[in-house]
N, C-alpha and C positions, 0 to 999 in steps of 0.2 A: 577048634577048627570050624565047627558048625556055626558058632557065633560069628566068626570072621566071614564065612560064606554068606550068612544071612545079612550082615551089614553091607557087603558088596552088592548083593541082590537088591536091597532096598535103595542103595544109591543109584544103581542102574535104572531101576523102575522109575525113580523120581526125576530123572533127567527129562526135561520137556522134549517132545518129539521135534519141536522146531529146532533144537540144538543138534540132535543126532543127525538130522538131515544135512545140516551145514549148507543148504541151498535155500535161501530165504528171499521172499518178496514182501516188501512193505509198501502199502499204498498210503499216499499222503494227499493233503490239499496244501498248496503253498500260496503265500501272498508276500511278495518282496516289496521293498520301498517304492520301486518304480511302477508297481502294479496297482490298477484300480480294482481288478477282479481277482478272485481265487482261481488257481489252476490245479488240475489233478497232476500228481507226480508218482513215480515208482522208484523204489530202491531195490536193486538186485544184489545179493551178497552170496558168494561162495567162500571156500576156505582160502582163497588167494586174493580176490579182488572184489571191489564193489563198483557198481555203475548206477548213477542217479539220472533219471530222464524226466523231463517235464516240457510243457508247452508244445506237445506234438500236434501237428495240424496238416490236413491235406491241402490247405491253402497256403501259398507262399506269403501272402499278405492277409493276415487274419484281423478282421475288423470286429470289435466288440463295443456295444453301446448299452447304456441304461439311463433311465430317466429318474431323477430324484426331485422331490418337492421340498422347498425351503421357504418358509413364510408365505406359502401360497403360490410361489413362483416355481415353475418347472425348470430344472437345470439338467441339461443333457451332458452326460459324461461318456467318454469313449477312450478306447485304447487300441492301438495298432500293434500287432505282434508279427514280426517277421520270423518264419519258421518253415518247417517241412515235416514230412511224415515221420522222420527220425527224431525230430525235436532237439531240444537243448540237452547236452549230455556232460556228465562229469565222471571220470573213471579214476580210481585210485587203487594201487596195490596195497593190501592191508599192512604189509611190512614197511611201507615207505610213507613219505610226506608229499610226494609230487602228485599233483592233480593234472589230468589231461582234460581240458575243457573245450567242448564244442558249443559255440554260441553264434548269435547273429547280430550284425550291425546294420546290414542293408538287406533289401529284398533279394532272395535267391542267392545270398552270399554267406554261407556258413564259414566261420573262421575257427581256428584251433589255436589255443595258447596253453602254455604250461604255467602252473601256479604251485608254489611251495608253501605249505601251511604248517605252523607249529602253534598249537593252542595251549594256553596255560589255564587249566581248569581248577576250580575249587569245588570239592564235593561237600554238600551240606548234609544235615541230618533230616531234611524234609523228604517225605515220601508220599506216594499216592498209588492208586491202582488203575490200570487200563487193560481191559479185556483179559482179566485174570493174571496179569503181570504186575509184580511189585516194581514200581519205578522210583528211582532216586534222583534228586535234583542236584545239578551242578551249574556253576556260573563261570563266565569268562568274558573277556573283552576282545573283540575282533574287528580290526580296521575301522575304529571310530565309534563302534556301538557296543553296548553291554547286552549280554545275552544270558538267558537261563535255558537249560536243557534238561530233559527227563530221559533217563536211560535205564536199561534193565540189566542188573548184575547177573540174572539167571540166563541171559543170552550173551555170553562172554566173547563178543566179537567187536573188534575195533573198527566200527563203521557207523555211518549216519547219513542223514539227508544233506543235500547241497554240499557245502565245503566243510561240514562239521564231522569230526572224528576225535580220537584221542582219549576216550573214556573206557573204563574196564567193563563195558557192556554196550549193546546196540543202542544207539540214540534214536528215540521214537518221537520226540517232540522238541521243538525249539521255538523260542520267541525272543524278540528284542525287548528290552525294558521300556523303550519309547513307543512300543506298539506298532512300529512300521514294518516289522518282519514277523511272520507267523507261519510255522510249518507244523501241521497237525496230522497224526496218523488216523487212517480210516479202516485199516485192516492189515493183517499179517498172515502169511501162509507159507507152506513148503511148496517148492516147485521142482520140476525136472531140470537137469543141466541144460538141455537143449532149448529151454524157454528163456535163457539169459541172452539178451541181445548183445551183439558185438559193438564196441566203440568204433565209430566211423572216422577213420583217418582219411577223409575224402576232400579235404579243403586246404586252403592256404594256411600256413603256420606263421603266426605273428607273436610279438611279445604281449604280455598282459597290459603294459603301459600303452602300447600302440592300439590295442583293442579298445581301451577306455577312451583314448583320443578320438577314435572313430565314432564311438557312441556319442561323445560330446559334440562333435562336428555335425553329425546327422540330426541330433536334437536341436541344435541352434538353427540349422537350416529350416527345419520343420516349424520351429517357433516363429521365425521371421515370416515364413509363408502364411501362417495362421494370422499373424498381426496384419499383414497386407490385406488378406481377405476381409478381416473385421473392419479395417479402414475403408475399403471399398463399399461394404454393406452399410456402414454408418453414413457415408456420403450419400448413398442412395435413399436410405430411410432415416432422415434426420430426426423424426419424431420418436424413434426407438432408441433405447439404450442397449447397445450390443457390446458384450464383454467376452473375454476368453475364460470366464469362470475361475479366475485366479490362477491360471496356468503359470508355473514358474518359468522365468526366462533362462534358468539353468537346469540341467538334467537332475532329477532326483536319483540318488545313488544308494544302493544297499551298502556298498563298500565305500566309505568316505575317504579311506586311505589305501594306497596300493603302490 
């Protein structure tokens, strides 16, 4: 009896505090295929659901710019993000596959769509450590890209950043093998229940397909506008070579299939 009680006590003491709380917040930095910049993100998880939030901004039209030098020539890069103080959100009940996604296609126009995800993971023998957690590597293919993810068996929660889940532990890091998508953890902590934000059902509900069509249309209009501006400037300054810095005529997409 004493041995049994001792074993139970050891098991209880060895359970990380992060699991006993069952209310977890993970901070990330994310860079999706369509992004030039990295953006901070947060994943909140309790014993029922998870919500992932990123690109929060007090500006409805968030303009970001940076200057890079290539062969002695300065190249200005910029990205416009439509958002609000509540940001982009993805909520999922831990027992289900349906995602409720709040995203933006136009300025001051958040849209909501549902997405159903079923990922087929292969768990490898590779491992590494992060912040004292032993992480295991898994791989999958999702909507046209191959990914690797690192998850913690010792945090046995079926959740992860963005649209990733389905592993026997919390997913803490994800990257696409082509390097166009990278989601990295920067911290993990316990929080109180009242700190978990609600998913905002405050917008028009559309299909996932219609949402992507909206993104395509807005991008094409923006591209044509930029080309017209370049043509006007080139006509005015004939001695200068003015380009769009290789901007693609079609939208860069994290999800190649949907």
